[in-house]
LUMPAKOL-533072 format. One record per residue (C-alpha): residue number from 0; residue in three letters; x, y, z. Coordinates in steps of 0.5 Angstrom, whole numbers, plus 500, padded with zeros to 3 digits. Layout:
BEGIN
<node num="NUM" residu="ALA" east="X" north="Y" up="Z"/>
...
//
This chain:
BEGIN
<node num="0" residu="MET" east="500" north="500" up="500"/>
<node num="1" residu="LYS" east="506" north="505" up="502"/>
<node num="2" residu="LYS" east="509" north="503" up="495"/>
<node num="3" residu="LEU" east="503" north="505" up="491"/>
<node num="4" residu="VAL" east="502" north="512" up="495"/>
<node num="5" residu="MET" east="509" north="514" up="494"/>
<node num="6" residu="LEU" east="509" north="512" up="486"/>
<node num="7" residu="ALA" east="502" north="516" up="486"/>
<node num="8" residu="LEU" east="506" north="522" up="489"/>
<node num="9" residu="ALA" east="512" north="521" up="485"/>
<node num="10" residu="SER" east="507" north="521" up="479"/>
<node num="11" residu="ALA" east="504" north="527" up="481"/>
<node num="12" residu="ILE" east="510" north="531" up="482"/>
<node num="13" residu="PHE" east="513" north="529" up="475"/>
<node num="14" residu="ALA" east="506" north="531" up="472"/>
<node num="15" residu="THR" east="506" north="538" up="475"/>
<node num="16" residu="PRO" east="511" north="541" up="470"/>
<node num="17" residu="ALA" east="507" north="539" up="464"/>
<node num="18" residu="ALA" east="500" north="541" up="467"/>
<node num="19" residu="ALA" east="503" north="547" up="469"/>
<node num="20" residu="ASN" east="506" north="549" up="462"/>
<node num="21" residu="GLU" east="499" north="547" up="459"/>
<node num="22" residu="ALA" east="495" north="552" up="464"/>
<node num="23" residu="LEU" east="500" north="557" up="462"/>
<node num="24" residu="THR" east="500" north="556" up="455"/>
<node num="25" residu="ALA" east="492" north="556" up="455"/>
<node num="26" residu="ALA" east="492" north="562" up="459"/>
<node num="27" residu="VAL" east="497" north="566" up="454"/>
<node num="28" residu="LYS" east="493" north="564" up="448"/>
<node num="29" residu="ALA" east="486" north="566" up="452"/>
<node num="30" residu="ASP" east="490" north="573" up="453"/>
<node num="31" residu="TYR" east="492" north="574" up="446"/>
<node num="32" residu="ASP" east="486" north="573" up="443"/>
<node num="33" residu="SER" east="482" north="577" up="448"/>
<node num="34" residu="TYR" east="487" north="582" up="449"/>
<node num="35" residu="LEU" east="494" north="582" up="446"/>
<node num="36" residu="SER" east="492" north="581" up="439"/>
<node num="37" residu="PRO" east="489" north="588" up="439"/>
<node num="38" residu="LEU" east="495" north="591" up="443"/>
<node num="39" residu="PHE" east="500" north="589" up="438"/>
<node num="40" residu="LEU" east="496" north="591" up="432"/>
<node num="41" residu="HIS" east="496" north="598" up="435"/>
<node num="42" residu="PHE" east="503" north="598" up="436"/>
<node num="43" residu="HIS" east="504" north="596" up="429"/>
<node num="44" residu="ARG" east="500" north="601" up="426"/>
<node num="45" residu="ASN" east="503" north="607" up="430"/>
<node num="46" residu="PRO" east="511" north="606" up="430"/>
<node num="47" residu="GLU" east="515" north="611" up="433"/>
<node num="48" residu="LEU" east="522" north="613" up="432"/>
<node num="49" residu="SER" east="528" north="612" up="436"/>
<node num="50" residu="TYR" east="528" north="617" up="442"/>
<node num="51" residu="VAL" east="521" north="620" up="440"/>
<node num="52" residu="GLU" east="517" north="614" up="442"/>
<node num="53" residu="THR" east="513" north="618" up="447"/>
<node num="54" residu="GLU" east="506" north="615" up="445"/>
<node num="55" residu="THR" east="509" north="608" up="445"/>
<node num="56" residu="ALA" east="512" north="610" up="452"/>
<node num="57" residu="LYS" east="505" north="612" up="455"/>
<node num="58" residu="ARG" east="501" north="606" up="453"/>
<node num="59" residu="MET" east="507" north="602" up="455"/>
<node num="60" residu="ALA" east="507" north="605" up="462"/>
<node num="61" residu="ALA" east="499" north="605" up="462"/>
<node num="62" residu="GLU" east="499" north="597" up="461"/>
<node num="63" residu="LEU" east="505" north="596" up="466"/>
<node num="64" residu="GLN" east="501" north="600" up="471"/>
<node num="65" residu="LYS" east="494" north="596" up="469"/>
<node num="66" residu="ALA" east="498" north="590" up="470"/>
<node num="67" residu="GLY" east="500" north="592" up="477"/>
<node num="68" residu="ALA" east="507" north="594" up="477"/>
<node num="69" residu="GLN" east="509" north="601" up="480"/>
<node num="70" residu="VAL" east="511" north="605" up="474"/>
<node num="71" residu="THR" east="516" north="610" up="472"/>
<node num="72" residu="THR" east="517" north="614" up="466"/>
<node num="73" residu="GLY" east="522" north="618" up="462"/>
<node num="74" residu="VAL" east="528" north="614" up="464"/>
<node num="75" residu="GLY" east="534" north="615" up="459"/>
<node num="76" residu="GLY" east="529" north="619" up="455"/>
<node num="77" residu="THR" east="523" north="616" up="453"/>
<node num="78" residu="GLY" east="524" north="609" up="457"/>
<node num="79" residu="VAL" east="519" north="606" up="462"/>
<node num="80" residu="VAL" east="521" north="602" up="468"/>
<node num="81" residu="GLY" east="515" north="598" up="472"/>
<node num="82" residu="VAL" east="517" north="594" up="478"/>
<node num="83" residu="MET" east="513" north="589" up="481"/>
<node num="84" residu="ARG" east="515" north="586" up="488"/>
<node num="85" residu="ASN" east="512" north="580" up="491"/>
<node num="86" residu="GLY" east="516" north="578" up="497"/>
<node num="87" residu="ALA" east="523" north="577" up="499"/>
<node num="88" residu="GLY" east="527" north="573" up="493"/>
<node num="89" residu="PRO" east="532" north="575" up="487"/>
<node num="90" residu="THR" east="531" north="581" up="482"/>
<node num="91" residu="VAL" east="530" north="579" up="475"/>
<node num="92" residu="LEU" east="530" north="584" up="469"/>
<node num="93" residu="LEU" east="525" north="583" up="463"/>
<node num="94" residu="ARG" east="527" north="588" up="457"/>
<node num="95" residu="ALA" east="523" north="590" up="451"/>
<node num="96" residu="ASP" east="526" north="595" up="446"/>
<node num="97" residu="MET" east="520" north="599" up="443"/>
<node num="98" residu="ASP" east="523" north="604" up="437"/>
<node num="99" residu="GLY" east="521" north="603" up="430"/>
<node num="100" residu="LEU" east="525" north="605" up="423"/>
<node num="101" residu="PRO" east="525" north="610" up="418"/>
<node num="102" residu="VAL" east="522" north="605" up="413"/>
<node num="103" residu="LYS" east="516" north="606" up="409"/>
<node num="104" residu="GLU" east="512" north="599" up="410"/>
<node num="105" residu="ASP" east="511" north="595" up="404"/>
<node num="106" residu="SER" east="509" north="589" up="407"/>
<node num="107" residu="GLY" east="502" north="588" up="404"/>
<node num="108" residu="LEU" east="499" north="587" up="411"/>
<node num="109" residu="SER" east="492" north="589" up="412"/>
<node num="110" residu="TYR" east="495" north="593" up="418"/>
<node num="111" residu="ALA" east="501" north="596" up="415"/>
<node num="112" residu="SER" east="504" north="602" up="418"/>
<node num="113" residu="THR" east="502" north="609" up="414"/>
<node num="114" residu="VAL" east="505" north="613" up="419"/>
<node num="115" residu="SER" east="510" north="619" up="418"/>
<node num="116" residu="GLN" east="514" north="622" up="424"/>
<node num="117" residu="LYS" east="519" north="628" up="425"/>
<node num="118" residu="GLY" east="525" north="624" up="428"/>
<node num="119" residu="HIS" east="530" north="627" up="433"/>
<node num="120" residu="ASP" east="534" north="630" up="428"/>
<node num="121" residu="GLY" east="528" north="634" up="425"/>
<node num="122" residu="GLN" east="527" north="631" up="419"/>
<node num="123" residu="VAL" east="520" north="627" up="417"/>
<node num="124" residu="TYR" east="521" north="620" up="416"/>
<node num="125" residu="PRO" east="516" north="614" up="414"/>
<node num="126" residu="VAL" east="516" north="609" up="420"/>
<node num="127" residu="MET" east="515" north="602" up="420"/>
<node num="128" residu="HIS" east="516" north="596" up="425"/>
<node num="129" residu="ALA" east="521" north="593" up="421"/>
<node num="130" residu="CYS" east="525" north="589" up="426"/>
<node num="131" residu="GLY" east="519" north="586" up="431"/>
<node num="132" residu="HIS" east="520" north="591" up="437"/>
<node num="133" residu="ASP" east="512" north="591" up="437"/>
<node num="134" residu="THR" east="512" north="584" up="438"/>
<node num="135" residu="HIS" east="517" north="585" up="444"/>
<node num="136" residu="ILE" east="513" north="590" up="447"/>
<node num="137" residu="THR" east="507" north="586" up="446"/>
<node num="138" residu="ALA" east="510" north="580" up="449"/>
<node num="139" residu="LEU" east="512" north="584" up="455"/>
<node num="140" residu="VAL" east="505" north="586" up="457"/>
<node num="141" residu="GLY" east="503" north="579" up="456"/>
<node num="142" residu="ALA" east="509" north="577" up="461"/>
<node num="143" residu="ALA" east="507" north="582" up="466"/>
<node num="144" residu="ARG" east="500" north="580" up="466"/>
<node num="145" residu="ARG" east="501" north="573" up="467"/>
<node num="146" residu="LEU" east="506" north="574" up="472"/>
<node num="147" residu="ALA" east="501" north="579" up="476"/>
<node num="148" residu="ALA" east="496" north="573" up="476"/>
<node num="149" residu="MET" east="501" north="568" up="478"/>
<node num="150" residu="LYS" east="504" north="571" up="485"/>
<node num="151" residu="ASP" east="503" north="565" up="488"/>
<node num="152" residu="GLN" east="508" north="561" up="484"/>
<node num="153" residu="TRP" east="514" north="566" up="485"/>
<node num="154" residu="LYS" east="518" north="570" up="490"/>
<node num="155" residu="GLY" east="522" north="576" up="489"/>
<node num="156" residu="THR" east="522" north="583" up="484"/>
<node num="157" residu="ILE" east="521" north="583" up="477"/>
<node num="158" residu="VAL" east="523" north="590" up="473"/>
<node num="159" residu="PHE" east="520" north="591" up="467"/>
<node num="160" residu="VAL" east="524" north="595" up="462"/>
<node num="161" residu="VAL" east="521" north="599" up="456"/>
<node num="162" residu="GLN" east="527" north="601" up="452"/>
<node num="163" residu="PRO" east="528" north="606" up="447"/>
<node num="164" residu="ALA" east="533" north="607" up="441"/>
<node num="165" residu="GLU" east="535" north="600" up="441"/>
<node num="166" residu="GLU" east="536" north="602" up="433"/>
<node num="167" residu="ARG" east="541" north="607" up="435"/>
<node num="168" residu="ILE" east="545" north="603" up="439"/>
<node num="169" residu="GLY" east="544" north="608" up="445"/>
<node num="170" residu="GLY" east="537" north="607" up="449"/>
<node num="171" residu="ALA" east="540" north="602" up="454"/>
<node num="172" residu="ARG" east="546" north="606" up="455"/>
<node num="173" residu="LYS" east="542" north="612" up="457"/>
<node num="174" residu="MET" east="537" north="608" up="461"/>
<node num="175" residu="MET" east="543" north="606" up="465"/>
<node num="176" residu="LYS" east="546" north="613" up="465"/>
<node num="177" residu="ASP" east="540" north="615" up="468"/>
<node num="178" residu="GLY" east="540" north="611" up="474"/>
<node num="179" residu="LEU" east="537" north="604" up="472"/>
<node num="180" residu="TYR" east="541" north="600" up="477"/>
<node num="181" residu="THR" east="541" north="606" up="483"/>
<node num="182" residu="ARG" east="534" north="608" up="482"/>
<node num="183" residu="PHE" east="531" north="602" up="481"/>
<node num="184" residu="PRO" east="532" north="595" up="484"/>
<node num="185" residu="LYS" east="538" north="592" up="481"/>
<node num="186" residu="PRO" east="537" north="585" up="478"/>
<node num="187" residu="ASP" east="541" north="579" up="479"/>
<node num="188" residu="TYR" east="539" north="577" up="472"/>
<node num="189" residu="ALA" east="537" north="581" up="466"/>
<node num="190" residu="LEU" east="533" north="577" up="460"/>
<node num="191" residu="ALA" east="531" north="579" up="453"/>
<node num="192" residu="PHE" east="529" north="576" up="447"/>
<node num="193" residu="HIS" east="528" north="578" up="439"/>
<node num="194" residu="VAL" east="523" north="575" up="434"/>
<node num="195" residu="ASP" east="527" north="573" up="429"/>
<node num="196" residu="ALA" east="525" north="572" up="421"/>
<node num="197" residu="ASP" east="530" north="567" up="420"/>
<node num="198" residu="THR" east="527" north="562" up="425"/>
<node num="199" residu="PRO" east="521" north="558" up="424"/>
<node num="200" residu="THR" east="515" north="560" up="429"/>
<node num="201" residu="GLY" east="515" north="555" up="434"/>
<node num="202" residu="LYS" east="522" north="555" up="435"/>
<node num="203" residu="MET" east="527" north="558" up="439"/>
<node num="204" residu="ILE" east="535" north="559" up="440"/>
<node num="205" residu="VAL" east="538" north="559" up="447"/>
<node num="206" residu="GLN" east="546" north="560" up="446"/>
<node num="207" residu="PRO" east="551" north="560" up="451"/>
<node num="208" residu="GLY" east="557" north="565" up="449"/>
<node num="209" residu="LEU" east="556" north="570" up="443"/>
<node num="210" residu="ILE" east="549" north="571" up="440"/>
<node num="211" residu="TYR" east="550" north="578" up="437"/>
<node num="212" residu="SER" east="556" north="582" up="434"/>
<node num="213" residu="SER" east="559" north="589" up="436"/>
<node num="214" residu="ALA" east="557" north="595" up="433"/>
<node num="215" residu="ASP" east="560" north="602" up="432"/>
<node num="216" residu="THR" east="558" north="608" up="428"/>
<node num="217" residu="VAL" east="563" north="612" up="425"/>
<node num="218" residu="ASP" east="563" north="618" up="421"/>
<node num="219" residu="ILE" east="569" north="620" up="416"/>
<node num="220" residu="ILE" east="569" north="628" up="414"/>
<node num="221" residu="VAL" east="573" north="629" up="408"/>
<node num="222" residu="HIS" east="576" north="636" up="407"/>
<node num="223" residu="GLY" east="577" north="638" up="400"/>
<node num="224" residu="VAL" east="578" north="645" up="396"/>
<node num="225" residu="GLY" east="572" north="647" up="392"/>
<node num="226" residu="ALA" east="573" north="649" up="385"/>
<node num="227" residu="HIS" east="569" north="649" up="378"/>
<node num="228" residu="GLY" east="568" north="642" up="375"/>
<node num="229" residu="ALA" east="572" north="645" up="369"/>
<node num="230" residu="SER" east="578" north="646" up="373"/>
<node num="231" residu="PRO" east="579" north="640" up="377"/>
<node num="232" residu="HIS" east="587" north="642" up="378"/>
<node num="233" residu="ARG" east="585" north="648" up="382"/>
<node num="234" residu="GLY" east="581" north="644" up="387"/>
<node num="235" residu="LYS" east="582" north="638" up="392"/>
<node num="236" residu="ASP" east="576" north="634" up="390"/>
<node num="237" residu="PRO" east="573" north="630" up="396"/>
<node num="238" residu="ILE" east="569" north="626" up="392"/>
<node num="239" residu="VAL" east="575" north="622" up="389"/>
<node num="240" residu="MET" east="578" north="622" up="396"/>
<node num="241" residu="GLY" east="572" north="619" up="399"/>
<node num="242" residu="SER" east="572" north="614" up="393"/>
<node num="243" residu="GLU" east="579" north="612" up="394"/>
<node num="244" residu="ILE" east="577" north="611" up="402"/>
<node num="245" residu="VAL" east="571" north="607" up="400"/>
<node num="246" residu="MET" east="575" north="602" up="396"/>
<node num="247" residu="VAL" east="581" north="601" up="400"/>
<node num="248" residu="LEU" east="577" north="600" up="406"/>
<node num="249" residu="GLN" east="575" north="594" up="403"/>
<node num="250" residu="THR" east="582" north="591" up="404"/>
<node num="251" residu="LEU" east="581" north="592" up="412"/>
<node num="252" residu="VAL" east="577" north="585" up="412"/>
<node num="253" residu="SER" east="580" north="582" up="406"/>
<node num="254" residu="ARG" east="587" north="583" up="407"/>
<node num="255" residu="GLU" east="588" north="585" up="414"/>
<node num="256" residu="LEU" east="584" north="581" up="419"/>
<node num="257" residu="ALA" east="586" north="573" up="420"/>
<node num="258" residu="PRO" east="581" north="569" up="415"/>
<node num="259" residu="LEU" east="577" north="566" up="421"/>
<node num="260" residu="SER" east="576" north="573" up="425"/>
<node num="261" residu="PRO" east="570" north="576" up="422"/>
<node num="262" residu="GLY" east="569" north="583" up="421"/>
<node num="263" residu="VAL" east="565" north="588" up="417"/>
<node num="264" residu="VAL" east="566" north="595" up="415"/>
<node num="265" residu="THR" east="560" north="598" up="411"/>
<node num="266" residu="VAL" east="560" north="605" up="408"/>
<node num="267" residu="GLY" east="552" north="606" up="408"/>
<node num="268" residu="ALA" east="552" north="613" up="406"/>
<node num="269" residu="PHE" east="556" north="618" up="402"/>
<node num="270" residu="ASN" east="554" north="625" up="401"/>
<node num="271" residu="SER" east="557" north="631" up="397"/>
<node num="272" residu="GLY" east="556" north="636" up="392"/>
<node num="273" residu="MET" east="550" north="640" up="390"/>
<node num="274" residu="LYS" east="551" north="641" up="382"/>
<node num="275" residu="HIS" east="554" north="638" up="376"/>
<node num="276" residu="ASN" east="559" north="643" up="375"/>
<node num="277" residu="ILE" east="562" north="644" up="382"/>
<node num="278" residu="ILE" east="567" north="641" up="385"/>
<node num="279" residu="SER" east="565" north="641" up="393"/>
<node num="280" residu="ASP" east="569" north="642" up="399"/>
<node num="281" residu="GLU" east="567" north="637" up="403"/>
<node num="282" residu="ALA" east="564" north="629" up="403"/>
<node num="283" residu="ARG" east="561" north="625" up="408"/>
<node num="284" residu="LEU" east="561" north="618" up="409"/>
<node num="285" residu="GLN" east="557" north="614" up="414"/>
<node num="286" residu="LEU" east="560" north="607" up="416"/>
<node num="287" residu="THR" east="558" north="601" up="421"/>
<node num="288" residu="VAL" east="563" north="597" up="423"/>
<node num="289" residu="ARG" east="562" north="590" up="426"/>
<node num="290" residu="SER" east="566" north="585" up="430"/>
<node num="291" residu="ASN" east="566" north="579" up="435"/>
<node num="292" residu="ASP" east="571" north="581" up="440"/>
<node num="293" residu="ARG" east="574" north="587" up="442"/>
<node num="294" residu="ALA" east="581" north="586" up="439"/>
<node num="295" residu="VAL" east="578" north="586" up="432"/>
<node num="296" residu="ARG" east="574" north="592" up="433"/>
<node num="297" residu="ASP" east="580" north="596" up="435"/>
<node num="298" residu="GLN" east="584" north="593" up="429"/>
<node num="299" residu="LEU" east="578" north="596" up="424"/>
<node num="300" residu="ILE" east="577" north="602" up="428"/>
<node num="301" residu="ALA" east="585" north="604" up="427"/>
<node num="302" residu="GLY" east="585" north="602" up="420"/>
<node num="303" residu="ILE" east="579" north="606" up="418"/>
<node num="304" residu="LYS" east="583" north="612" up="421"/>
<node num="305" residu="ARG" east="590" north="610" up="418"/>
<node num="306" residu="ILE" east="587" north="609" up="411"/>
<node num="307" residu="ALA" east="583" north="616" up="411"/>
<node num="308" residu="THR" east="588" north="620" up="414"/>
<node num="309" residu="ASN" east="593" north="617" up="409"/>
<node num="310" residu="VAL" east="589" north="618" up="403"/>
<node num="311" residu="GLY" east="588" north="625" up="405"/>
<node num="312" residu="ARG" east="596" north="626" up="405"/>
<node num="313" residu="MET" east="597" north="622" up="398"/>
<node num="314" residu="ASN" east="592" north="627" up="395"/>
<node num="315" residu="GLY" east="596" north="633" up="398"/>
<node num="316" residu="LEU" east="592" north="635" up="403"/>
<node num="317" residu="PRO" east="596" north="639" up="409"/>
<node num="318" residu="GLU" east="596" north="636" up="416"/>
<node num="319" residu="ASP" east="591" north="641" up="418"/>
<node num="320" residu="LYS" east="586" north="639" up="413"/>
<node num="321" residu="LEU" east="586" north="631" up="413"/>
<node num="322" residu="PRO" east="580" north="627" up="413"/>
<node num="323" residu="THR" east="577" north="627" up="420"/>
<node num="324" residu="VAL" east="574" north="620" up="423"/>
<node num="325" residu="ILE" east="569" north="621" up="428"/>
<node num="326" residu="VAL" east="567" north="614" up="432"/>
<node num="327" residu="SER" east="560" north="616" up="435"/>
<node num="328" residu="ASP" east="558" north="614" up="442"/>
<node num="329" residu="GLU" east="552" north="609" up="438"/>
<node num="330" residu="GLN" east="556" north="603" up="439"/>
<node num="331" residu="ALA" east="555" north="596" up="443"/>
<node num="332" residu="PRO" east="560" north="591" up="445"/>
<node num="333" residu="PRO" east="558" north="584" up="443"/>
<node num="334" residu="THR" east="552" north="580" up="446"/>
<node num="335" residu="ILE" east="555" north="575" up="450"/>
<node num="336" residu="ASN" east="550" north="570" up="454"/>
<node num="337" residu="ASP" east="552" north="568" up="461"/>
<node num="338" residu="ALA" east="554" north="560" up="460"/>
<node num="339" residu="GLY" east="550" north="558" up="467"/>
<node num="340" residu="LEU" east="544" north="562" up="466"/>
<node num="341" residu="SER" east="544" north="560" up="458"/>
<node num="342" residu="GLN" east="544" north="552" up="461"/>
<node num="343" residu="SER" east="539" north="553" up="467"/>
<node num="344" residu="ILE" east="534" north="557" up="463"/>
<node num="345" residu="GLY" east="535" north="553" up="456"/>
<node num="346" residu="ALA" east="534" north="547" up="460"/>
<node num="347" residu="ALA" east="527" north="550" up="463"/>
<node num="348" residu="PHE" east="525" north="551" up="456"/>
<node num="349" residu="ARG" east="526" north="544" up="454"/>
<node num="350" residu="ARG" east="523" north="541" up="460"/>
<node num="351" residu="ASP" east="516" north="546" up="459"/>
<node num="352" residu="PHE" east="516" north="547" up="451"/>
<node num="353" residu="GLY" east="519" north="540" up="449"/>
<node num="354" residu="THR" east="527" north="539" up="446"/>
<node num="355" residu="GLU" east="525" north="540" up="439"/>
<node num="356" residu="VAL" east="523" north="547" up="440"/>
<node num="357" residu="ILE" east="531" north="549" up="442"/>
<node num="358" residu="ILE" east="535" north="549" up="435"/>
<node num="359" residu="PRO" east="542" north="550" up="434"/>
<node num="360" residu="TYR" east="545" north="557" up="433"/>
<node num="361" residu="VAL" east="549" north="559" up="427"/>
<node num="362" residu="GLN" east="551" north="566" up="426"/>
<node num="363" residu="THR" east="549" north="568" up="419"/>
<node num="364" residu="ASP" east="551" north="576" up="420"/>
<node num="365" residu="MET" east="553" north="581" up="424"/>
<node num="366" residu="GLY" east="547" north="584" up="427"/>
<node num="367" residu="ALA" east="548" north="587" up="434"/>
<node num="368" residu="GLU" east="544" north="589" up="440"/>
<node num="369" residu="ASP" east="545" north="594" up="446"/>
<node num="370" residu="PHE" east="543" north="589" up="451"/>
<node num="371" residu="PRO" east="550" north="589" up="453"/>
<node num="372" residu="ALA" east="549" north="595" up="457"/>
<node num="373" residu="PHE" east="545" north="592" up="462"/>
<node num="374" residu="VAL" east="550" north="586" up="463"/>
<node num="375" residu="ASP" east="557" north="589" up="463"/>
<node num="376" residu="PRO" east="561" north="585" up="467"/>
<node num="377" residu="SER" east="562" north="591" up="472"/>
<node num="378" residu="THR" east="555" north="590" up="474"/>
<node num="379" residu="GLY" east="555" north="583" up="476"/>
<node num="380" residu="VAL" east="549" north="582" up="473"/>
<node num="381" residu="LYS" east="548" north="575" up="469"/>
<node num="382" residu="GLY" east="545" north="576" up="462"/>
<node num="383" residu="LEU" east="541" north="572" up="457"/>
<node num="384" residu="TYR" east="539" north="574" up="450"/>
<node num="385" residu="PHE" east="535" north="569" up="446"/>
<node num="386" residu="MET" east="531" north="568" up="440"/>
<node num="387" residu="VAL" east="524" north="566" up="438"/>
<node num="388" residu="GLY" east="522" north="564" up="431"/>
<node num="389" residu="GLY" east="517" north="569" up="427"/>
<node num="390" residu="THR" east="516" north="566" up="420"/>
<node num="391" residu="PRO" east="512" north="560" up="419"/>
<node num="392" residu="GLN" east="516" north="554" up="416"/>
<node num="393" residu="ALA" east="511" north="554" up="410"/>
<node num="394" residu="ALA" east="514" north="561" up="408"/>
<node num="395" residu="PHE" east="521" north="558" up="408"/>
<node num="396" residu="ASP" east="519" north="552" up="404"/>
<node num="397" residu="SER" east="516" north="556" up="399"/>
<node num="398" residu="ALA" east="522" north="560" up="398"/>
<node num="399" residu="LYS" east="526" north="554" up="397"/>
<node num="400" residu="ALA" east="522" north="552" up="392"/>
<node num="401" residu="GLY" east="523" north="558" up="388"/>
<node num="402" residu="GLY" east="517" north="562" up="391"/>
<node num="403" residu="PRO" east="518" north="569" up="394"/>
<node num="404" residu="PRO" east="524" north="570" up="399"/>
<node num="405" residu="VAL" east="523" north="571" up="407"/>
<node num="406" residu="PRO" east="524" north="578" up="408"/>
<node num="407" residu="SER" east="530" north="580" up="412"/>
<node num="408" residu="HIS" east="529" north="585" up="418"/>
<node num="409" residu="HIS" east="530" north="592" up="416"/>
<node num="410" residu="SER" east="526" north="591" up="410"/>
<node num="411" residu="PRO" east="520" north="594" up="408"/>
<node num="412" residu="PHE" east="517" north="587" up="406"/>
<node num="413" residu="PHE" east="519" north="585" up="413"/>
<node num="414" residu="LYS" east="513" north="581" up="417"/>
<node num="415" residu="ILE" east="512" north="576" up="422"/>
<node num="416" residu="ASP" east="507" north="572" up="424"/>
<node num="417" residu="PRO" east="504" north="575" up="431"/>
<node num="418" residu="GLU" east="501" north="570" up="434"/>
<node num="419" residu="PRO" east="506" north="564" up="435"/>
<node num="420" residu="SER" east="511" north="569" up="436"/>
<node num="421" residu="ILE" east="508" north="573" up="442"/>
<node num="422" residu="THR" east="505" north="567" up="445"/>
<node num="423" residu="LEU" east="512" north="564" up="445"/>
<node num="424" residu="GLY" east="515" north="570" up="447"/>
<node num="425" residu="THR" east="511" north="571" up="453"/>
<node num="426" residu="ARG" east="511" north="564" up="455"/>
<node num="427" residu="ALA" east="518" north="564" up="455"/>
<node num="428" residu="MET" east="519" north="570" up="459"/>
<node num="429" residu="VAL" east="514" north="568" up="464"/>
<node num="430" residu="THR" east="518" north="561" up="464"/>
<node num="431" residu="ALA" east="524" north="564" up="465"/>
<node num="432" residu="ALA" east="522" north="569" up="471"/>
<node num="433" residu="LEU" east="519" north="563" up="475"/>
<node num="434" residu="GLU" east="525" north="559" up="474"/>
<node num="435" residu="LEU" east="529" north="564" up="477"/>
<node num="436" residu="LEU" east="524" north="567" up="482"/>
<node num="437" residu="PRO" east="522" north="560" up="486"/>
<node num="438" residu="ALA" east="516" north="561" up="491"/>
<node num="439" residu="ARG" east="519" north="555" up="495"/>
//
């Protein structure tokens, strides 16, 4: 009899995670149908640019307050912080970025954005959620609502962070400078996710170590001497010098980095002149620089400065007129996940969602994130940044068979399937919080 009781008890214990996961899945699905879906549509139709996400911040503050968090606005500009306390225990930070991009949407979606907005530079741009941040903030609201309803299952403090200006690689750092870890409970753990158009819906990537590359924003100003286009010998043509700089920059990765050390130097903009027959006196180049470690980053930045300066010398510019290289504070180091946190949360995801949900990570580009500002080694905060699939498998199958390609992030054609992306992202954040904040 005693043996039967023990077997029954063991069976109940082992069944608990599955039952709990089924209950969470059902609750999130019901919340999506009744509440989160219209919220997502609102965010998608009303995107806002980096540093001017005023209406999005206002709505997120209201949603977090409604969920039961103590809310503070204006953190690091338009950032929002919601604190949910539930007794003694660790502190977990859950972060979602909220800014859109200056892209005119051409996704064909019935709820596509038609919004234009004046950016923080004073220029007016079409705006689109072309990177899925609308998914992130919707899932954060979903997680806050679920965790508020499940306070009997966790103990500690959750800090919900709605971050501005991720696309400018600056919002996280501004929130930190504005006292995120001194004005509010400092977390033991910080987590975030990104919806990924290159990953099928229903799948996740949880990777220890490197998950995103570093990013630096670099400007080069080429100082020329203006002249008539018919008398080029009387000037110093900044367009020619700028073109030489662009071409020589291509050798930095191909001829100066070790073959197995990845790096990217992309010239994204080249502007000079106003008329056909006038040699301008200035050209401006805008670059993005990517790497996977600090040594390669420093090598690339030093190479850019060397090339720009010496192209000026080669063209006979005086020392006080050599090209100026400006390395912006719009920069982020590589995103490195804590190994132990990745292992424990990955194990929780496999337990609750199934081992087939977690797929291997293969770095295919050098995208970057400013999430590392929250988990800088000097803070002592352990971080995990994971990915949630956003594109149905059928779209990949169609593309492989010759159909339309799957749109990339930052494309005017970008779109994700909101329901599976948001519900899995919500469940993942809730599951991670429960794992890190046990009630016992």
